[in-house]
Biotite code that builds the C-alpha atoms (Angstrom):
import biotite.structure as struc

atoms = struc.array([
    struc.Atom([-142.513, -83.898, -90.613], chain_id="A", res_id=1, res_name="MET", atom_name="CA", element="C"),
    struc.Atom([-140.082, -86.238, -90.813], chain_id="A", res_id=2, res_name="ILE", atom_name="CA", element="C"),
    struc.Atom([-140.388, -90.387, -91.727], chain_id="A", res_id=3, res_name="LYS", atom_name="CA", element="C"),
    struc.Atom([-139.285, -92.161, -88.893], chain_id="A", res_id=4, res_name="LEU", atom_name="CA", element="C"),
    struc.Atom([-136.409, -95.583, -89.363], chain_id="A", res_id=5, res_name="ASP", atom_name="CA", element="C"),
    struc.Atom([-137.809, -98.110, -87.792], chain_id="A", res_id=6, res_name="ASN", atom_name="CA", element="C"),
    struc.Atom([-134.650, -100.198, -87.658], chain_id="A", res_id=7, res_name="ASN", atom_name="CA", element="C"),
    struc.Atom([-134.131, -101.899, -84.111], chain_id="A", res_id=8, res_name="SER", atom_name="CA", element="C"),
    struc.Atom([-131.787, -99.870, -82.045], chain_id="A", res_id=9, res_name="PRO", atom_name="CA", element="C"),
    struc.Atom([-130.152, -103.710, -81.236], chain_id="A", res_id=10, res_name="LYS", atom_name="CA", element="C"),
    struc.Atom([-128.393, -103.074, -84.582], chain_id="A", res_id=11, res_name="LYS", atom_name="CA", element="C"),
    struc.Atom([-126.689, -100.666, -82.619], chain_id="A", res_id=12, res_name="TYR", atom_name="CA", element="C"),
    struc.Atom([-125.984, -102.586, -79.287], chain_id="A", res_id=13, res_name="ASN", atom_name="CA", element="C"),
    struc.Atom([-123.103, -101.596, -77.252], chain_id="A", res_id=14, res_name="ASN", atom_name="CA", element="C"),
    struc.Atom([-121.629, -98.934, -77.272], chain_id="A", res_id=15, res_name="CYS", atom_name="CA", element="C"),
    struc.Atom([-109.011, -89.168, -74.651], chain_id="A", res_id=16, res_name="GLY", atom_name="CA", element="C"),
    struc.Atom([-108.695, -85.793, -72.934], chain_id="A", res_id=17, res_name="THR", atom_name="CA", element="C"),
    struc.Atom([-110.564, -85.284, -69.871], chain_id="A", res_id=18, res_name="LEU", atom_name="CA", element="C"),
    struc.Atom([-110.729, -81.609, -68.166], chain_id="A", res_id=19, res_name="LYS", atom_name="CA", element="C"),
    struc.Atom([-112.720, -80.635, -63.297], chain_id="A", res_id=20, res_name="ARG", atom_name="CA", element="C"),
    struc.Atom([-115.925, -78.034, -62.775], chain_id="A", res_id=21, res_name="LYS", atom_name="CA", element="C"),
    struc.Atom([-119.477, -78.819, -61.783], chain_id="A", res_id=22, res_name="GLY", atom_name="CA", element="C"),
    struc.Atom([-120.084, -78.079, -58.401], chain_id="A", res_id=23, res_name="GLY", atom_name="CA", element="C"),
    struc.Atom([-123.212, -79.642, -57.015], chain_id="A", res_id=24, res_name="ARG", atom_name="CA", element="C"),
    struc.Atom([-124.564, -81.435, -60.398], chain_id="A", res_id=25, res_name="ASN", atom_name="CA", element="C"),
    struc.Atom([-120.896, -83.159, -60.826], chain_id="A", res_id=26, res_name="MET", atom_name="CA", element="C"),
    struc.Atom([-121.473, -84.724, -57.495], chain_id="A", res_id=27, res_name="ASP", atom_name="CA", element="C"),
    struc.Atom([-124.928, -85.797, -57.535], chain_id="A", res_id=28, res_name="ALA", atom_name="CA", element="C"),
    struc.Atom([-123.753, -87.509, -61.058], chain_id="A", res_id=29, res_name="TRP", atom_name="CA", element="C"),
    struc.Atom([-120.690, -88.600, -59.603], chain_id="A", res_id=30, res_name="GLU", atom_name="CA", element="C"),
    struc.Atom([-122.721, -90.815, -56.943], chain_id="A", res_id=31, res_name="LYS", atom_name="CA", element="C"),
    struc.Atom([-125.276, -92.161, -59.643], chain_id="A", res_id=32, res_name="PHE", atom_name="CA", element="C"),
    struc.Atom([-122.471, -93.217, -62.356], chain_id="A", res_id=33, res_name="TYR", atom_name="CA", element="C"),
    struc.Atom([-120.540, -94.564, -58.560], chain_id="A", res_id=34, res_name="GLY", atom_name="CA", element="C"),
    struc.Atom([-122.839, -97.290, -58.325], chain_id="A", res_id=35, res_name="LYS", atom_name="CA", element="C"),
    struc.Atom([-122.020, -99.899, -61.040], chain_id="A", res_id=36, res_name="GLU", atom_name="CA", element="C"),
    struc.Atom([-124.971, -101.269, -61.484], chain_id="A", res_id=37, res_name="GLU", atom_name="CA", element="C"),
    struc.Atom([-127.090, -97.945, -62.474], chain_id="A", res_id=38, res_name="GLU", atom_name="CA", element="C"),
    struc.Atom([-124.942, -97.282, -65.372], chain_id="A", res_id=39, res_name="PHE", atom_name="CA", element="C"),
    struc.Atom([-124.331, -101.577, -66.422], chain_id="A", res_id=40, res_name="ARG", atom_name="CA", element="C"),
    struc.Atom([-127.994, -101.251, -66.634], chain_id="A", res_id=41, res_name="LYS", atom_name="CA", element="C"),
    struc.Atom([-129.336, -101.979, -69.736], chain_id="A", res_id=42, res_name="GLU", atom_name="CA", element="C"),
    struc.Atom([-130.838, -98.654, -70.337], chain_id="A", res_id=43, res_name="ILE", atom_name="CA", element="C"),
    struc.Atom([-127.559, -97.202, -70.436], chain_id="A", res_id=44, res_name="PHE", atom_name="CA", element="C"),
    struc.Atom([-126.651, -99.804, -73.287], chain_id="A", res_id=45, res_name="ARG", atom_name="CA", element="C"),
    struc.Atom([-129.059, -99.518, -75.611], chain_id="A", res_id=46, res_name="ILE", atom_name="CA", element="C"),
    struc.Atom([-128.929, -96.505, -78.167], chain_id="A", res_id=47, res_name="PRO", atom_name="CA", element="C"),
    struc.Atom([-131.938, -94.707, -78.491], chain_id="A", res_id=48, res_name="HIS", atom_name="CA", element="C"),
    struc.Atom([-134.878, -96.148, -80.637], chain_id="A", res_id=49, res_name="ARG", atom_name="CA", element="C"),
    struc.Atom([-134.823, -93.485, -83.081], chain_id="A", res_id=50, res_name="ASP", atom_name="CA", element="C"),
    struc.Atom([-130.958, -93.344, -83.604], chain_id="A", res_id=51, res_name="ILE", atom_name="CA", element="C"),
    struc.Atom([-131.304, -94.533, -86.812], chain_id="A", res_id=52, res_name="PRO", atom_name="CA", element="C"),
    struc.Atom([-133.956, -91.410, -88.023], chain_id="A", res_id=53, res_name="THR", atom_name="CA", element="C"),
    struc.Atom([-130.834, -89.143, -86.445], chain_id="A", res_id=54, res_name="PHE", atom_name="CA", element="C"),
    struc.Atom([-128.242, -90.939, -88.637], chain_id="A", res_id=55, res_name="VAL", atom_name="CA", element="C"),
    struc.Atom([-130.041, -90.515, -91.688], chain_id="A", res_id=56, res_name="ARG", atom_name="CA", element="C"),
    struc.Atom([-130.674, -86.924, -90.972], chain_id="A", res_id=57, res_name="LEU", atom_name="CA", element="C"),
    struc.Atom([-126.773, -86.616, -90.469], chain_id="A", res_id=58, res_name="LEU", atom_name="CA", element="C"),
    struc.Atom([-125.936, -88.518, -93.721], chain_id="A", res_id=59, res_name="HIS", atom_name="CA", element="C"),
    struc.Atom([-128.274, -85.949, -95.606], chain_id="A", res_id=60, res_name="GLY", atom_name="CA", element="C"),
    struc.Atom([-126.801, -83.133, -94.799], chain_id="A", res_id=61, res_name="ILE", atom_name="CA", element="C"),
    struc.Atom([-123.243, -84.119, -95.236], chain_id="A", res_id=62, res_name="LYS", atom_name="CA", element="C"),
    struc.Atom([-122.407, -83.672, -91.542], chain_id="A", res_id=63, res_name="ALA", atom_name="CA", element="C"),
    struc.Atom([-119.069, -84.389, -90.499], chain_id="A", res_id=64, res_name="LYS", atom_name="CA", element="C"),
    struc.Atom([-118.746, -83.404, -86.611], chain_id="A", res_id=65, res_name="LYS", atom_name="CA", element="C"),
    struc.Atom([-121.483, -84.383, -83.824], chain_id="A", res_id=66, res_name="VAL", atom_name="CA", element="C"),
    struc.Atom([-121.938, -83.478, -80.693], chain_id="A", res_id=67, res_name="LEU", atom_name="CA", element="C"),
    struc.Atom([-123.137, -86.127, -77.592], chain_id="A", res_id=68, res_name="ASP", atom_name="CA", element="C"),
    struc.Atom([-124.208, -83.437, -75.153], chain_id="A", res_id=69, res_name="LEU", atom_name="CA", element="C"),
    struc.Atom([-124.482, -85.355, -71.394], chain_id="A", res_id=70, res_name="GLY", atom_name="CA", element="C"),
    struc.Atom([-123.340, -88.320, -73.219], chain_id="A", res_id=71, res_name="CYS", atom_name="CA", element="C"),
    struc.Atom([-123.549, -90.491, -70.202], chain_id="A", res_id=72, res_name="GLY", atom_name="CA", element="C"),
    struc.Atom([-121.361, -93.823, -70.889], chain_id="A", res_id=73, res_name="THR", atom_name="CA", element="C"),
    struc.Atom([-121.462, -93.934, -74.202], chain_id="A", res_id=74, res_name="GLY", atom_name="CA", element="C"),
    struc.Atom([-124.172, -95.485, -75.902], chain_id="A", res_id=75, res_name="ARG", atom_name="CA", element="C"),
    struc.Atom([-124.273, -93.182, -78.815], chain_id="A", res_id=76, res_name="HIS", atom_name="CA", element="C"),
    struc.Atom([-120.948, -92.193, -78.932], chain_id="A", res_id=77, res_name="VAL", atom_name="CA", element="C"),
    struc.Atom([-120.378, -95.694, -80.258], chain_id="A", res_id=78, res_name="ILE", atom_name="CA", element="C"),
    struc.Atom([-123.257, -95.840, -82.554], chain_id="A", res_id=79, res_name="VAL", atom_name="CA", element="C"),
    struc.Atom([-121.515, -92.184, -84.281], chain_id="A", res_id=80, res_name="LEU", atom_name="CA", element="C"),
    struc.Atom([-118.123, -93.257, -84.142], chain_id="A", res_id=81, res_name="VAL", atom_name="CA", element="C"),
    struc.Atom([-119.135, -96.195, -85.801], chain_id="A", res_id=82, res_name="ARG", atom_name="CA", element="C"),
    struc.Atom([-120.869, -94.016, -88.516], chain_id="A", res_id=83, res_name="GLU", atom_name="CA", element="C"),
    struc.Atom([-117.780, -92.374, -89.170], chain_id="A", res_id=84, res_name="ARG", atom_name="CA", element="C"),
    struc.Atom([-118.565, -88.937, -87.912], chain_id="A", res_id=85, res_name="PHE", atom_name="CA", element="C"),
    struc.Atom([-116.162, -87.161, -85.947], chain_id="A", res_id=86, res_name="GLN", atom_name="CA", element="C"),
    struc.Atom([-117.975, -87.471, -82.757], chain_id="A", res_id=87, res_name="VAL", atom_name="CA", element="C"),
    struc.Atom([-117.323, -85.226, -79.492], chain_id="A", res_id=88, res_name="TYR", atom_name="CA", element="C"),
    struc.Atom([-119.152, -86.080, -76.497], chain_id="A", res_id=89, res_name="GLY", atom_name="CA", element="C"),
    struc.Atom([-118.767, -83.706, -72.782], chain_id="A", res_id=90, res_name="ILE", atom_name="CA", element="C"),
    struc.Atom([-120.479, -85.013, -69.284], chain_id="A", res_id=91, res_name="ASP", atom_name="CA", element="C"),
    struc.Atom([-120.107, -83.949, -66.195], chain_id="A", res_id=92, res_name="VAL", atom_name="CA", element="C"),
    struc.Atom([-119.319, -87.183, -64.468], chain_id="A", res_id=93, res_name="SER", atom_name="CA", element="C"),
    struc.Atom([-115.638, -88.033, -64.611], chain_id="A", res_id=94, res_name="ARG", atom_name="CA", element="C"),
    struc.Atom([-116.800, -91.880, -64.075], chain_id="A", res_id=95, res_name="THR", atom_name="CA", element="C"),
    struc.Atom([-118.983, -91.750, -67.163], chain_id="A", res_id=96, res_name="ALA", atom_name="CA", element="C"),
    struc.Atom([-116.318, -90.242, -69.298], chain_id="A", res_id=97, res_name="ILE", atom_name="CA", element="C"),
    struc.Atom([-113.988, -92.535, -67.921], chain_id="A", res_id=98, res_name="LYS", atom_name="CA", element="C"),
    struc.Atom([-116.520, -95.695, -69.362], chain_id="A", res_id=99, res_name="GLU", atom_name="CA", element="C"),
    struc.Atom([-116.792, -94.300, -72.615], chain_id="A", res_id=100, res_name="THR", atom_name="CA", element="C"),
    struc.Atom([-112.960, -94.110, -73.494], chain_id="A", res_id=101, res_name="LYS", atom_name="CA", element="C"),
    struc.Atom([-112.927, -97.741, -72.365], chain_id="A", res_id=102, res_name="GLU", atom_name="CA", element="C"),
    struc.Atom([-115.630, -99.177, -74.131], chain_id="A", res_id=103, res_name="GLN", atom_name="CA", element="C"),
    struc.Atom([-114.030, -97.208, -77.293], chain_id="A", res_id=104, res_name="LEU", atom_name="CA", element="C"),
    struc.Atom([-110.962, -98.529, -76.648], chain_id="A", res_id=105, res_name="GLU", atom_name="CA", element="C"),
    struc.Atom([-111.985, -102.104, -76.577], chain_id="A", res_id=106, res_name="LYS", atom_name="CA", element="C"),
    struc.Atom([-113.316, -101.555, -79.958], chain_id="A", res_id=107, res_name="GLU", atom_name="CA", element="C"),
    struc.Atom([-110.478, -99.319, -81.275], chain_id="A", res_id=108, res_name="GLY", atom_name="CA", element="C"),
    struc.Atom([-112.473, -96.342, -82.373], chain_id="A", res_id=109, res_name="LEU", atom_name="CA", element="C"),
    struc.Atom([-111.814, -92.899, -81.219], chain_id="A", res_id=110, res_name="ARG", atom_name="CA", element="C"),
    struc.Atom([-113.683, -89.775, -79.910], chain_id="A", res_id=111, res_name="ALA", atom_name="CA", element="C"),
    struc.Atom([-112.648, -86.359, -78.022], chain_id="A", res_id=112, res_name="GLU", atom_name="CA", element="C"),
    struc.Atom([-114.257, -86.082, -74.641], chain_id="A", res_id=113, res_name="LEU", atom_name="CA", element="C"),
    struc.Atom([-114.548, -83.986, -72.574], chain_id="A", res_id=114, res_name="LYS", atom_name="CA", element="C"),
    struc.Atom([-115.417, -83.746, -68.738], chain_id="A", res_id=115, res_name="ILE", atom_name="CA", element="C"),
    struc.Atom([-117.254, -80.260, -68.006], chain_id="A", res_id=116, res_name="GLY", atom_name="CA", element="C"),
    struc.Atom([-120.646, -78.736, -67.160], chain_id="A", res_id=117, res_name="ASN", atom_name="CA", element="C"),
    struc.Atom([-122.766, -77.867, -69.901], chain_id="A", res_id=118, res_name="ILE", atom_name="CA", element="C"),
    struc.Atom([-125.166, -75.111, -68.224], chain_id="A", res_id=119, res_name="TYR", atom_name="CA", element="C"),
    struc.Atom([-121.562, -73.127, -68.403], chain_id="A", res_id=120, res_name="LYS", atom_name="CA", element="C"),
    struc.Atom([-120.588, -71.911, -71.649], chain_id="A", res_id=121, res_name="LYS", atom_name="CA", element="C"),
    struc.Atom([-119.730, -74.900, -74.133], chain_id="A", res_id=122, res_name="LEU", atom_name="CA", element="C"),
    struc.Atom([-116.313, -75.673, -74.379], chain_id="A", res_id=123, res_name="PRO", atom_name="CA", element="C"),
    struc.Atom([-116.211, -75.193, -78.109], chain_id="A", res_id=124, res_name="TYR", atom_name="CA", element="C"),
    struc.Atom([-116.293, -72.501, -80.996], chain_id="A", res_id=125, res_name="GLU", atom_name="CA", element="C"),
    struc.Atom([-119.052, -70.987, -82.901], chain_id="A", res_id=126, res_name="ASP", atom_name="CA", element="C"),
    struc.Atom([-120.653, -72.913, -85.786], chain_id="A", res_id=127, res_name="ASN", atom_name="CA", element="C"),
    struc.Atom([-118.656, -75.847, -85.155], chain_id="A", res_id=128, res_name="PHE", atom_name="CA", element="C"),
    struc.Atom([-121.087, -79.156, -85.344], chain_id="A", res_id=129, res_name="PHE", atom_name="CA", element="C"),
    struc.Atom([-123.470, -80.011, -88.037], chain_id="A", res_id=130, res_name="ASP", atom_name="CA", element="C"),
    struc.Atom([-125.909, -82.058, -85.047], chain_id="A", res_id=131, res_name="GLY", atom_name="CA", element="C"),
    struc.Atom([-126.129, -82.213, -81.812], chain_id="A", res_id=132, res_name="VAL", atom_name="CA", element="C"),
    struc.Atom([-127.590, -84.583, -79.742], chain_id="A", res_id=133, res_name="ILE", atom_name="CA", element="C"),
    struc.Atom([-128.720, -84.774, -75.982], chain_id="A", res_id=134, res_name="SER", atom_name="CA", element="C"),
    struc.Atom([-131.083, -87.788, -74.569], chain_id="A", res_id=135, res_name="ILE", atom_name="CA", element="C"),
    struc.Atom([-132.348, -86.984, -71.418], chain_id="A", res_id=136, res_name="LYS", atom_name="CA", element="C"),
    struc.Atom([-129.733, -84.944, -70.418], chain_id="A", res_id=137, res_name="VAL", atom_name="CA", element="C"),
    struc.Atom([-130.912, -81.135, -70.717], chain_id="A", res_id=138, res_name="LEU", atom_name="CA", element="C"),
    struc.Atom([-133.703, -80.913, -69.005], chain_id="A", res_id=139, res_name="HIS", atom_name="CA", element="C"),
    struc.Atom([-131.343, -81.507, -65.664], chain_id="A", res_id=140, res_name="HIS", atom_name="CA", element="C"),
    struc.Atom([-131.719, -77.885, -64.457], chain_id="A", res_id=141, res_name="ALA", atom_name="CA", element="C"),
    struc.Atom([-133.642, -74.703, -63.418], chain_id="A", res_id=142, res_name="ARG", atom_name="CA", element="C"),
    struc.Atom([-135.210, -73.452, -66.887], chain_id="A", res_id=143, res_name="VAL", atom_name="CA", element="C"),
    struc.Atom([-133.185, -70.541, -67.172], chain_id="A", res_id=144, res_name="PHE", atom_name="CA", element="C"),
    struc.Atom([-130.107, -72.602, -67.242], chain_id="A", res_id=145, res_name="LYS", atom_name="CA", element="C"),
    struc.Atom([-132.177, -74.433, -69.451], chain_id="A", res_id=146, res_name="ILE", atom_name="CA", element="C"),
    struc.Atom([-132.890, -72.035, -72.163], chain_id="A", res_id=147, res_name="LYS", atom_name="CA", element="C"),
    struc.Atom([-129.260, -70.755, -71.350], chain_id="A", res_id=148, res_name="ARG", atom_name="CA", element="C"),
    struc.Atom([-128.336, -74.000, -72.145], chain_id="A", res_id=149, res_name="LEU", atom_name="CA", element="C"),
    struc.Atom([-130.104, -73.978, -75.625], chain_id="A", res_id=150, res_name="ILE", atom_name="CA", element="C"),
    struc.Atom([-128.385, -70.912, -76.462], chain_id="A", res_id=151, res_name="LYS", atom_name="CA", element="C"),
    struc.Atom([-125.028, -72.504, -76.211], chain_id="A", res_id=152, res_name="GLU", atom_name="CA", element="C"),
    struc.Atom([-126.570, -75.299, -78.526], chain_id="A", res_id=153, res_name="ILE", atom_name="CA", element="C"),
    struc.Atom([-127.381, -72.638, -80.678], chain_id="A", res_id=154, res_name="GLU", atom_name="CA", element="C"),
    struc.Atom([-124.093, -71.056, -81.365], chain_id="A", res_id=155, res_name="ARG", atom_name="CA", element="C"),
    struc.Atom([-121.994, -74.063, -81.639], chain_id="A", res_id=156, res_name="VAL", atom_name="CA", element="C"),
    struc.Atom([-124.112, -75.521, -84.177], chain_id="A", res_id=157, res_name="MET", atom_name="CA", element="C"),
    struc.Atom([-123.730, -74.230, -87.562], chain_id="A", res_id=158, res_name="ARG", atom_name="CA", element="C"),
    struc.Atom([-127.160, -73.227, -89.573], chain_id="A", res_id=159, res_name="PRO", atom_name="CA", element="C"),
    struc.Atom([-129.514, -76.066, -91.330], chain_id="A", res_id=160, res_name="GLY", atom_name="CA", element="C"),
    struc.Atom([-127.085, -78.473, -88.440], chain_id="A", res_id=161, res_name="GLY", atom_name="CA", element="C"),
    struc.Atom([-129.570, -81.300, -87.020], chain_id="A", res_id=162, res_name="ILE", atom_name="CA", element="C"),
    struc.Atom([-130.653, -81.591, -83.383], chain_id="A", res_id=163, res_name="LEU", atom_name="CA", element="C"),
    struc.Atom([-131.952, -84.784, -81.681], chain_id="A", res_id=164, res_name="MET", atom_name="CA", element="C"),
    struc.Atom([-133.184, -84.690, -78.021], chain_id="A", res_id=165, res_name="VAL", atom_name="CA", element="C"),
    struc.Atom([-135.419, -86.134, -75.826], chain_id="A", res_id=166, res_name="GLU", atom_name="CA", element="C"),
    struc.Atom([-136.918, -84.953, -72.950], chain_id="A", res_id=167, res_name="VAL", atom_name="CA", element="C"),
    struc.Atom([-139.493, -85.502, -70.001], chain_id="A", res_id=168, res_name="PRO", atom_name="CA", element="C"),
    struc.Atom([-143.107, -85.119, -70.499], chain_id="A", res_id=169, res_name="ARG", atom_name="CA", element="C"),
    struc.Atom([-145.892, -84.087, -68.170], chain_id="A", res_id=170, res_name="GLN", atom_name="CA", element="C"),
    struc.Atom([-149.035, -86.920, -69.149], chain_id="A", res_id=171, res_name="GLU", atom_name="CA", element="C"),
    struc.Atom([-152.047, -86.787, -66.757], chain_id="A", res_id=172, res_name="LYS", atom_name="CA", element="C"),
    struc.Atom([-152.200, -89.472, -64.213], chain_id="A", res_id=173, res_name="GLY", atom_name="CA", element="C"),
    struc.Atom([-148.590, -89.894, -64.405], chain_id="A", res_id=174, res_name="TYR", atom_name="CA", element="C"),
    struc.Atom([-146.939, -88.484, -61.025], chain_id="A", res_id=175, res_name="VAL", atom_name="CA", element="C"),
    struc.Atom([-143.897, -87.937, -60.667], chain_id="A", res_id=176, res_name="ARG", atom_name="CA", element="C"),
    struc.Atom([-141.977, -87.502, -56.982], chain_id="A", res_id=177, res_name="GLU", atom_name="CA", element="C"),
    struc.Atom([-140.331, -84.485, -55.869], chain_id="A", res_id=178, res_name="GLY", atom_name="CA", element="C"),
    struc.Atom([-140.284, -81.468, -54.315], chain_id="A", res_id=179, res_name="LYS", atom_name="CA", element="C"),
    struc.Atom([-141.413, -78.739, -56.949], chain_id="A", res_id=180, res_name="GLU", atom_name="CA", element="C"),
    struc.Atom([-138.947, -75.549, -57.082], chain_id="A", res_id=181, res_name="ILE", atom_name="CA", element="C"),
    struc.Atom([-140.095, -73.756, -60.258], chain_id="A", res_id=182, res_name="GLU", atom_name="CA", element="C"),
    struc.Atom([-143.353, -74.386, -62.419], chain_id="A", res_id=183, res_name="PRO", atom_name="CA", element="C"),
    struc.Atom([-142.841, -77.432, -63.958], chain_id="A", res_id=184, res_name="GLY", atom_name="CA", element="C"),
    struc.Atom([-139.437, -78.165, -62.145], chain_id="A", res_id=185, res_name="THR", atom_name="CA", element="C"),
    struc.Atom([-138.780, -80.905, -59.604], chain_id="A", res_id=186, res_name="ILE", atom_name="CA", element="C"),
    struc.Atom([-135.826, -82.383, -56.991], chain_id="A", res_id=187, res_name="VAL", atom_name="CA", element="C"),
    struc.Atom([-136.096, -85.490, -56.649], chain_id="A", res_id=188, res_name="LYS", atom_name="CA", element="C"),
    struc.Atom([-135.640, -86.172, -53.068], chain_id="A", res_id=189, res_name="SER", atom_name="CA", element="C"),
    struc.Atom([-134.776, -90.334, -53.071], chain_id="A", res_id=190, res_name="THR", atom_name="CA", element="C"),
    struc.Atom([-133.344, -92.464, -55.516], chain_id="A", res_id=191, res_name="GLY", atom_name="CA", element="C"),
    struc.Atom([-130.126, -92.384, -57.752], chain_id="A", res_id=192, res_name="SER", atom_name="CA", element="C"),
    struc.Atom([-131.806, -89.242, -58.740], chain_id="A", res_id=193, res_name="GLU", atom_name="CA", element="C"),
    struc.Atom([-131.614, -88.177, -55.289], chain_id="A", res_id=194, res_name="LYS", atom_name="CA", element="C"),
    struc.Atom([-130.681, -83.778, -55.417], chain_id="A", res_id=195, res_name="GLY", atom_name="CA", element="C"),
    struc.Atom([-131.010, -83.646, -59.323], chain_id="A", res_id=196, res_name="ILE", atom_name="CA", element="C"),
    struc.Atom([-133.833, -80.854, -60.684], chain_id="A", res_id=197, res_name="PRO", atom_name="CA", element="C"),
    struc.Atom([-135.975, -82.294, -63.673], chain_id="A", res_id=198, res_name="HIS", atom_name="CA", element="C"),
    struc.Atom([-138.036, -79.480, -65.881], chain_id="A", res_id=199, res_name="HIS", atom_name="CA", element="C"),
    struc.Atom([-140.952, -81.423, -67.259], chain_id="A", res_id=200, res_name="ILE", atom_name="CA", element="C"),
    struc.Atom([-142.440, -79.825, -70.412], chain_id="A", res_id=201, res_name="PHE", atom_name="CA", element="C"),
    struc.Atom([-145.967, -79.515, -70.088], chain_id="A", res_id=202, res_name="ALA", atom_name="CA", element="C"),
    struc.Atom([-146.592, -80.069, -73.876], chain_id="A", res_id=203, res_name="GLY", atom_name="CA", element="C"),
    struc.Atom([-145.381, -79.728, -77.467], chain_id="A", res_id=204, res_name="GLU", atom_name="CA", element="C"),
    struc.Atom([-146.048, -75.909, -77.434], chain_id="A", res_id=205, res_name="LYS", atom_name="CA", element="C"),
    struc.Atom([-143.626, -75.145, -73.794], chain_id="A", res_id=206, res_name="GLU", atom_name="CA", element="C"),
    struc.Atom([-140.514, -77.753, -76.189], chain_id="A", res_id=207, res_name="LEU", atom_name="CA", element="C"),
    struc.Atom([-141.100, -75.306, -79.396], chain_id="A", res_id=208, res_name="LYS", atom_name="CA", element="C"),
    struc.Atom([-141.238, -72.688, -77.275], chain_id="A", res_id=209, res_name="GLU", atom_name="CA", element="C"),
    struc.Atom([-137.969, -73.080, -75.704], chain_id="A", res_id=210, res_name="PHE", atom_name="CA", element="C"),
    struc.Atom([-136.236, -74.051, -79.097], chain_id="A", res_id=211, res_name="PHE", atom_name="CA", element="C"),
    struc.Atom([-138.127, -71.684, -81.354], chain_id="A", res_id=212, res_name="SER", atom_name="CA", element="C"),
    struc.Atom([-134.867, -71.066, -83.321], chain_id="A", res_id=213, res_name="ASN", atom_name="CA", element="C"),
    struc.Atom([-135.258, -74.231, -84.721], chain_id="A", res_id=214, res_name="PHE", atom_name="CA", element="C"),
    struc.Atom([-137.469, -75.699, -87.751], chain_id="A", res_id=215, res_name="GLU", atom_name="CA", element="C"),
    struc.Atom([-139.093, -78.532, -85.863], chain_id="A", res_id=216, res_name="ILE", atom_name="CA", element="C"),
    struc.Atom([-139.209, -81.608, -87.772], chain_id="A", res_id=217, res_name="LEU", atom_name="CA", element="C"),
    struc.Atom([-140.710, -84.088, -85.667], chain_id="A", res_id=218, res_name="ASN", atom_name="CA", element="C"),
    struc.Atom([-141.895, -84.393, -81.965], chain_id="A", res_id=219, res_name="ILE", atom_name="CA", element="C"),
    struc.Atom([-143.336, -87.740, -80.935], chain_id="A", res_id=220, res_name="ARG", atom_name="CA", element="C"),
    struc.Atom([-144.595, -88.895, -77.589], chain_id="A", res_id=221, res_name="LYS", atom_name="CA", element="C"),
    struc.Atom([-141.709, -91.428, -76.443], chain_id="A", res_id=222, res_name="THR", atom_name="CA", element="C"),
    struc.Atom([-141.491, -93.700, -73.352], chain_id="A", res_id=223, res_name="GLY", atom_name="CA", element="C"),
    struc.Atom([-143.596, -95.559, -71.434], chain_id="A", res_id=224, res_name="ARG", atom_name="CA", element="C"),
    struc.Atom([-141.571, -98.692, -72.042], chain_id="A", res_id=225, res_name="ASP", atom_name="CA", element="C"),
    struc.Atom([-140.055, -101.326, -69.967], chain_id="A", res_id=226, res_name="LYS", atom_name="CA", element="C"),
    struc.Atom([-136.240, -101.336, -71.138], chain_id="A", res_id=227, res_name="ILE", atom_name="CA", element="C"),
    struc.Atom([-135.163, -97.851, -72.216], chain_id="A", res_id=228, res_name="GLN", atom_name="CA", element="C"),
    struc.Atom([-137.760, -95.074, -70.438], chain_id="A", res_id=229, res_name="THR", atom_name="CA", element="C"),
    struc.Atom([-140.481, -96.285, -68.344], chain_id="A", res_id=230, res_name="PRO", atom_name="CA", element="C"),
    struc.Atom([-141.427, -92.606, -67.424], chain_id="A", res_id=231, res_name="SER", atom_name="CA", element="C"),
    struc.Atom([-143.697, -90.568, -70.481], chain_id="A", res_id=232, res_name="PRO", atom_name="CA", element="C"),
    struc.Atom([-141.373, -88.231, -72.595], chain_id="A", res_id=233, res_name="HIS", atom_name="CA", element="C"),
    struc.Atom([-140.657, -86.487, -75.710], chain_id="A", res_id=234, res_name="TYR", atom_name="CA", element="C"),
    struc.Atom([-138.177, -87.134, -78.252], chain_id="A", res_id=235, res_name="THR", atom_name="CA", element="C"),
    struc.Atom([-137.870, -84.012, -81.397], chain_id="A", res_id=236, res_name="MET", atom_name="CA", element="C"),
    struc.Atom([-135.596, -83.920, -84.249], chain_id="A", res_id=237, res_name="PHE", atom_name="CA", element="C"),
    struc.Atom([-135.068, -80.282, -85.706], chain_id="A", res_id=238, res_name="ALA", atom_name="CA", element="C"),
    struc.Atom([-132.543, -78.385, -87.329], chain_id="A", res_id=239, res_name="LYS", atom_name="CA", element="C"),
    struc.Atom([-130.883, -74.729, -86.310], chain_id="A", res_id=240, res_name="LEU", atom_name="CA", element="C"),
    struc.Atom([-132.709, -72.108, -88.343], chain_id="A", res_id=241, res_name="LYS", atom_name="CA", element="C"),
    struc.Atom([-130.166, -69.514, -90.510], chain_id="A", res_id=242, res_name="GLY", atom_name="CA", element="C"),
    struc.Atom([-128.389, -69.760, -93.884], chain_id="A", res_id=243, res_name="SER", atom_name="CA", element="C"),
    struc.Atom([-126.096, -72.559, -94.936], chain_id="A", res_id=244, res_name="ASN", atom_name="CA", element="C"),
])
């Protein structure tokens, strides 16, 4: 198990090339980010509290290229560029990418940004990235698409590369509203994420099965806080298996 860094996320407060494919998912997220009051909430400005651990692990393997998968409005892109990594970001929302680009320009920073559907073939070469981060993103699909995406993550990462993900978890007594479309996967019928699938991981065992080609470094229960993630989640750090 790795040691988690306890640095306050406030250390990193606040956080081109545009390419249109995405279909229904793109439309749903455009509606979401089209509501300015949604993406300007504090949750979309403060980086994940465990970002210092991710940064330390990346420096530990002398990482250079890092991908933010589903980068949203760029809170983690900004952090990682400041840490002097070559940062790439991809998101299905044109509005989110535009906001990320504007934030980068305000600080005189640069990252490679693309608009794209992450559940299709990722637009990157094999073994391209030393690290990948995906916070509250990859679970927004049916299981077969999530597993296909994980295979794509494996393809674009180099062996020994570091992965950080946060996904929702089931917790006794906590009820998520939505219509179940397959075991463990719901679609919300109301609210800002209406029409968007959410796969809820049943436990650490399921999460490890999905990421069986990774060496799990740490899984911890996150969420249940008022600012960033009110619902129960897992945050996981892992290293892609294989020869360096």
